[in-house]
C-alpha positions in Angstrom: 80.0 103.0 50.7 82.7 100.5 49.4 85.6 103.5 48.8 84.7 104.6 52.2 84.9 101.3 53.8 88.3 100.7 52.0 89.4 104.1 53.3 88.6 103.6 56.6 90.3 99.9 56.5 93.6 101.3 55.0 93.6 104.0 57.6 93.1 101.3 60.4 95.9 99.4 58.7 98.0 102.2 59.0 97.3 103.2 62.4 98.0 99.4 63.7 101.6 99.6 61.9 102.4 102.8 63.5 101.5 101.5 67.1 103.3 98.3 66.1 106.6 100.1 65.8 108.8 100.6 68.7 108.8 104.1 70.2 111.8 106.0 71.6 111.4 105.9 75.6 110.7 109.4 75.9 108.0 109.4 73.4 106.1 106.4 75.3 103.0 107.4 76.8 104.0 105.4 80.3 107.0 103.9 81.7 108.7 102.9 85.0 108.6 105.3 87.5 105.5 107.7 86.7 104.9 110.0 89.5 101.7 109.1 91.4 100.0 110.6 94.4 97.0 112.2 93.0 95.0 109.9 95.4 95.0 110.7 98.9 92.3 109.2 101.1 94.4 110.4 104.3 94.3 114.1 105.0 97.6 115.7 106.2 96.0 115.8 109.6 95.2 112.0 109.7 98.6 111.0 108.4 99.8 112.9 111.4 97.8 111.2 114.1 98.8 108.1 112.6 102.3 108.5 112.7 101.9 109.8 116.3 99.7 106.4 117.1 102.7 104.3 115.7 105.0 106.2 117.9 102.6 105.8 121.1 102.7 102.0 120.2 106.1 101.4 119.7 107.1 103.4 122.8 104.0 101.8 125.2 103.7 98.3 123.6 107.0 97.7 121.9 107.9 94.5 119.8 108.6 91.1 121.7 110.9 88.2 120.5 113.9 89.8 119.1 117.1 88.0 118.8 120.1 88.4 120.8 121.8 90.0 118.1 118.8 92.3 117.5 118.6 93.1 121.1 122.3 94.4 121.2 121.8 96.3 118.3 118.8 98.0 119.1 119.5 98.7 122.7 123.0 100.0 121.6 121.2 102.3 119.7 118.8 103.5 122.3 115.8 101.2 122.8 114.8 99.8 125.7 114.1 96.2 126.7 111.5 96.0 129.7 111.4 93.3 132.1 108.7 91.3 130.0 111.7 91.2 127.2 109.9 93.5 124.8 111.8 96.1 122.9 110.4 99.5 123.4 111.6 102.4 121.2 111.9 106.1 122.5 110.3 108.5 120.2 113.6 110.6 119.7 115.0 107.1 118.6 112.6 106.6 116.0 113.0 110.1 114.7 117.0 110.2 114.9 117.0 106.8 112.8 114.2 108.1 110.2 116.7 111.1 109.8 119.4 108.6 108.8 117.5 106.5 106.5 118.2 106.3 103.1 115.5 107.9 101.4 116.2 107.5 97.5 117.5 104.1 96.6 118.5 102.4 93.1 117.3 98.6 92.8 119.6 97.8 89.9 119.0 95.0 87.4 121.3 92.9 85.5 120.4 95.1 82.6 120.8 99.0 83.8 117.6 99.6 81.5 115.7 98.2 84.2 116.9 99.9 87.1 114.4 101.3 89.2 114.9 104.7 91.5 112.8 104.6 94.2 112.1 108.0 95.5 109.0 110.4 96.2 106.0 108.8 94.5 107.7 107.3 91.4 105.6 103.9 90.6 106.9 100.3 89.9 105.1 97.1 89.5 106.1 93.8 89.8 105.5 90.3 90.8 105.5 89.2 94.4 104.1 86.0 96.6 104.8 82.7 97.7 102.0 80.5 95.8 102.2 77.1 96.2 100.1 76.2 93.0 100.3 77.0 89.4 96.7 77.7 88.0 96.1 75.8 84.7 93.2 77.7 82.8 92.4 75.1 80.5 91.5 72.7 82.9 90.5 74.7 85.5 92.8 73.2 88.1 95.5 73.6 90.6 98.8 71.9 90.8 102.0 71.9 92.8 104.2 74.8 91.3 108.0 73.9 90.2 111.6 75.5 89.7 110.6 75.4 85.9 107.3 77.3 86.5 109.4 79.8 88.1 112.0 80.0 85.5 109.2 80.1 82.9 107.4 83.1 84.9 110.4 84.9 84.9 110.9 84.7 81.2 107.3 85.8 80.4 107.9 88.8 82.9 111.2 89.7 80.9 108.9 90.5 78.1 106.3 92.4 79.4 106.7 96.1 79.4 104.4 96.8 82.4 106.2 94.1 84.9 109.1 96.2 86.2 110.3 94.0 88.4 110.1 90.2 89.3 109.6 89.0 93.0 109.4 85.3 93.2 106.0 84.5 92.9 105.7 81.2 93.7 107.3 78.0 95.7 109.5 75.7 94.1 107.6 72.6 95.5 109.6 69.8 93.6 112.8 70.9 95.9 112.4 69.2 99.4 115.4 71.1 100.6 114.9 74.1 101.8 118.5 75.5 101.3 118.4 74.1 97.6 115.0 75.3 97.0 115.8 78.9 98.2 119.2 79.3 95.8 117.3 77.5 93.1 114.8 79.7 93.3 117.3 82.6 92.7 119.0 80.7 89.9 115.7 80.3 87.9 114.9 84.0 88.2 118.2 85.4 87.0 118.3 83.4 84.0 114.8 84.0 83.2 115.0 88.0 83.6 117.3 90.7 83.3 115.1 93.1 85.4 115.6 93.4 89.4 114.6 90.1 91.3 113.7 89.7 95.0 113.9 86.6 97.0 113.7 85.2 100.5 115.3 83.0 102.9 114.0 80.8 105.5 117.3 80.9 108.0 120.4 83.2 108.1 122.9 80.2 106.9 120.9 79.9 103.7 122.2 83.5 102.5 125.8 82.2 102.2 125.1 79.6 99.2 123.4 82.2 97.2 125.6 85.5 97.9 128.6 83.1 96.5 126.4 82.4 93.4 125.4 86.0 92.7 129.2 87.1 93.3 129.7 84.7 90.4 127.3 86.1 87.9 128.1 89.6 88.9 131.5 89.0 88.1 133.1 89.5 91.6 132.0 90.4 95.3 133.0 94.2 94.4 130.7 94.2 91.1 128.0 92.6 93.2 128.2 95.4 95.8 128.4 98.0 93.3 125.0 96.9 91.6 123.0 94.3 94.0 120.6 93.2 91.4 118.6 90.8 93.9 116.7 92.1 97.1 115.6 90.2 100.2 112.0 90.2 100.9 112.1 89.8 104.8 109.3 89.2 106.8 111.0 90.5 109.9 107.9 90.6 112.1 105.3 88.5 113.1 102.3 90.6 113.5 101.2 91.4 116.2 104.1 93.2 117.2 106.5 90.8 117.5 110.0 90.1 115.6 110.6 87.0 113.9 114.0 86.1 115.1 115.2 84.0 112.3 114.1 86.3 109.8 115.9 89.1 111.7 119.2 87.3 111.4 118.6 86.8 107.8 118.0 90.8 107.6 121.3 91.3 109.5 123.1 88.6 107.0 121.8 90.2 103.9 122.7 93.5 104.9 126.5 92.7 105.9 126.2 90.9 102.2 125.2 94.5 100.6 121.8 93.0 99.7 118.9 95.4 99.7 116.1 94.7 102.3 112.3 94.9 102.2 110.8 95.3 105.7 107.6 93.5 105.4 105.0 93.7 107.8 102.0 91.6 106.2 99.2 91.7 109.3 95.6 90.5 108.7 93.0 93.2 109.3 90.8 91.4 112.0 93.1 88.6 112.9 96.9 89.7 113.4 95.9 93.4 112.9 93.1 95.8 114.2 90.1 95.0 112.0 89.8 98.9 111.3 91.7 100.1 108.0 93.3 102.9 110.1 94.1 100.6 113.2 96.1 97.9 110.6 98.0 101.0 109.1 99.1 102.1 112.5 100.2 98.7 113.3 102.1 98.2 109.9 103.7 101.4 110.2 104.8 101.1 113.7 106.4 98.0 113.0 108.1 98.8 109.7 109.5 101.8 111.8 110.8 99.4 114.3 112.5 97.5 111.2 113.8 100.8 110.1 115.5 101.5 113.5 116.9 97.9 113.3 118.4 98.4 109.8 120.1 101.6 110.5 121.4 100.5 114.0 123.3 97.8 111.9 124.3 100.0 109.0 123.0 103.9 108.7 121.9 104.7 105.3 121.6 100.8 104.2 119.0 100.2 101.3 115.6 99.6 102.9 112.1 99.6 101.6 109.4 100.3 104.2 107.1 97.5 103.3 103.8 97.7 104.8 101.5 95.1 103.6 98.5 94.7 105.9 95.9 92.4 104.0 92.1 92.6 104.2 90.1 89.6 105.7 86.2 88.6 105.3 85.2 88.8 108.8 82.1 86.5 107.7 84.6 83.6 107.3 88.0 84.5 108.5 89.3 84.1 104.8 92.0 86.2 103.2 90.3 89.0 100.9 93.0 90.6 99.0 91.0 91.4 96.4 88.5 93.7 98.0 87.8 97.5 98.1 89.2 97.4 101.8 92.4 96.0 100.5 92.8 98.8 97.9 92.2 101.2 100.8 94.9 99.8 103.1 97.5 99.7 100.0 96.5 103.3 99.3 96.7 104.6 103.2 100.1 102.7 103.4 101.4 104.6 100.0 100.4 107.9 101.5 102.6 107.1 104.8 105.7 105.9 102.7 105.5 109.6 101.5 104.7 111.0 104.5 108.2 109.7 105.6 109.7 110.4 102.5 110.9 106.7 102.1 111.1 104.0 99.5 108.0 102.1 100.2 106.2 99.0 98.7 102.8 97.4 99.2 100.7 94.7 98.0 98.1 95.6 95.1 96.7 93.7 91.9 96.2 90.2 93.4 92.7 88.5 93.1 90.6 86.1 95.5 89.0 84.4 92.1 90.4 81.2 91.3 90.9 82.0 87.8 91.4 84.8 85.5 87.9 86.0 84.9 85.6 88.9 85.3 86.1 88.8 89.2 90.0 88.7 88.9 89.9 91.8 86.4 88.0 94.2 88.7 89.7 93.2 91.7 93.2 93.3 90.0 92.3 96.6 88.6 91.0 97.8 92.0 93.9 97.6 94.0 96.5 98.4 90.8 95.0 101.6 90.3 94.6 103.1 94.1 98.2 101.9 94.5 99.6 103.7 91.6 97.4 106.7 92.2 98.8 106.9 95.8 102.6 106.8 94.7 103.6 103.6 95.9 107.1 102.8 94.7 106.9 99.3 94.5 103.4 97.6 94.0 104.1 93.7 94.6 101.7 90.8 93.6 100.4 93.1 90.8 100.0 90.4 88.0 99.2 86.7 88.4 98.4 86.0 91.5 95.0 84.1 92.4 92.9 82.4 95.0 94.2 85.0 97.8 97.5 84.3 96.8 97.4 80.4 96.7 97.7 80.3 93.2 99.7 81.9 90.2 98.6 81.8 86.5 100.9 82.8 83.9 98.5 83.6 81.3 97.1 86.2 84.0 100.5 87.4 84.2 100.2 88.3 80.7 96.8 89.6 80.8 97.6 91.6 84.1 100.2 93.7 81.9 97.6 95.1 80.1 95.8 95.9 83.2 98.8 97.5 84.6 99.1 99.7 81.6 95.6 101.2 81.8 96.4 101.9 85.8 99.6 103.4 84.5 97.8 105.7 82.3 95.9 107.1 85.2 99.0 107.7 87.0 100.5 109.5 84.7 97.0 111.7 84.9 96.3 114.7 82.6 98.8 117.2 81.3 97.3 121.0 81.1 99.0 123.0 78.7 98.4 125.4 76.0 99.0 122.7 73.3 96.8 119.9 75.2 94.2 122.5 76.1 94.0 122.9 72.0 92.0 126.0 71.5 93.9 126.8 68.3 93.0 123.3 67.2 89.2 123.8 68.0 89.3 126.9 66.1 90.6 125.5 62.9 88.8 122.4 62.9 85.1 124.4 63.6 86.1 127.4 61.6 88.1 126.5 58.7 88.6 122.7 58.8 86.8 119.2 58.1 84.3 119.6 61.6 86.1 116.7 62.9 89.4 115.8 64.6 90.2 112.5 62.9 93.4 112.4 60.7 94.6 115.9 62.0 98.2 116.5 62.3 97.7 116.9 66.1 95.5 113.9 66.5 98.3 111.7 64.5 101.3 113.0 66.4 100.1 112.4 69.5 98.1 109.2 69.1 101.2 107.1 70.5 102.4 109.5 73.4 98.9 110.0 74.8 97.4 107.0 74.3 98.1 103.6 75.9 96.7 100.6 73.6 96.0 97.2 75.2 97.9 94.3 73.4 95.0 91.7 74.4 92.2 93.8 75.5 89.3 93.3 72.3 88.1 96.6 70.9 86.9 95.3 67.7 83.2 95.6 66.7 81.0 92.7 67.3 81.2 92.2 63.1 85.1 92.2 63.1 85.0 89.9 66.1 82.9 87.6 64.4 85.1 87.4 61.4 88.3 87.1 63.4 86.9 83.6 64.7 85.6 85.3 68.2 89.0 85.4 70.0 89.1 84.9 73.5 91.6 86.8 76.1 92.6 83.6 77.5 93.3 81.9 74.4 95.6 85.0 73.2 97.5 84.7 76.3 98.1 80.9 75.7 99.2 81.7 72.4 101.6 84.6 73.9 103.0 82.2 76.6 103.5 79.5 74.2 105.5 81.9 71.8 107.8 83.3 74.6 108.5 80.2 76.0 109.5 78.6 72.6 112.4 81.0 72.6 115.7 81.0 74.4 115.8 82.9 77.8 117.1 86.4 76.9 118.9 86.3 80.2 120.8 83.1 80.1 124.2 83.5 81.9 127.7 82.8 79.9 127.9 79.5 79.7 131.1 79.1 81.5 129.6 81.0 84.6 126.4 78.5 84.5 129.2 75.7 84.6 131.0 76.9 87.5 127.6 77.7 89.5 126.4 74.2 88.6 129.6 72.6 89.4 129.3 74.2 93.1 125.6 73.8 93.8 122.9 71.3 93.2 121.0 73.2 90.2 117.6 71.5 89.8 116.4 73.4 86.6 117.7 71.5 83.5 120.6 73.0 81.4 
């Protein structure tokens, strides 16, 4: 018995050592851009009906409150402004602009290894949001988020394999001036991670200082335009069916400066969007089609992401319900519509209504992350770290969310059926002339890394081992990992001369 125990322990140690060794990219069981699309809650006929309903809404209802510049772009393209001021979109115009739209875009990163090719059902997960609080699990408290918190979150995301991009997940509430807050948010993100970054602007005049800084970081305007590593998350509509004038003007500025744009429609089902899942998808689709016409009227083929983000609502209370099964279906349905149009698309998934990283957070985060990936959403935003219906961001939850996304991505990869994986020869060998089991066989050992995803923090020990290890808790391990990452210098730090130039020109709040 003792000898067997030692043998098993030695084998276990060897397997752990093998898992700890870095794998070549082509051998990894999961990687950015795996092809989703296995989960299709809408039939082909239902997607056609949603498409025609969205066209009908654009033709009959249209959108109100376009800025003067937007009216000019849209009417010149063929949209019609009625006596009521609303802009209506003939079906032929929408179809023409769909033909002009960019169907395969690359979101660049400062480090080209993290570039994301958006096409078909290629899936990527990342952060997003505008949380106003940081969740501190130790004391179960919420406090105002700061620019240091944002920078720290970027540094953590930079070292998480399954966080593929970093869109600003929280607001720097320690910077009262909005323009300063927005370019400081970009600075905090860029100096924390070399992955692609998403950000937003409140007013069009706030774009220029940020662009000047990004040119400096990129090495000039030409280098920036060749590889723009920051995109604009743009709430160009105020649902239901109204343009947001200042955001539209921001969008115009970003397009002029070569920045990719996320066309974000975020209606609340039952409040600012129909309460039915199909109705909420129709409205979001119509609004984003209007945004697509707008973008391509400004610059045909400009990189734009079809950002249908309808959110769920608890109709008993009126509170957002982003962790619900309905939210998972909303996101999956939107993912199907992105593929219906063959457009780069983004939607929300992975956020929780729970106030803390607990069991509720786990089931809610996995539910919508999984359906989003399986439906082929190109960019799954808010996929880790978000709590309290997007009001709170938790760094420890970001770390644990990396494990959740890893398991979701393994489901996205699906099942490979080949002569090798069906393993009939292996079955025959084991059963007829072998040991009667598959442990330690060449085939098992050769595929243990390429076929299986092992959680970093998920606990698979036996109860006895768990006790011997001191009963480690998930949050304690995440806190230790957070401290380890933040004790090291940022891997995304700028060249000192570039940073000095930026600090001389702009009021940078992050300590040097």
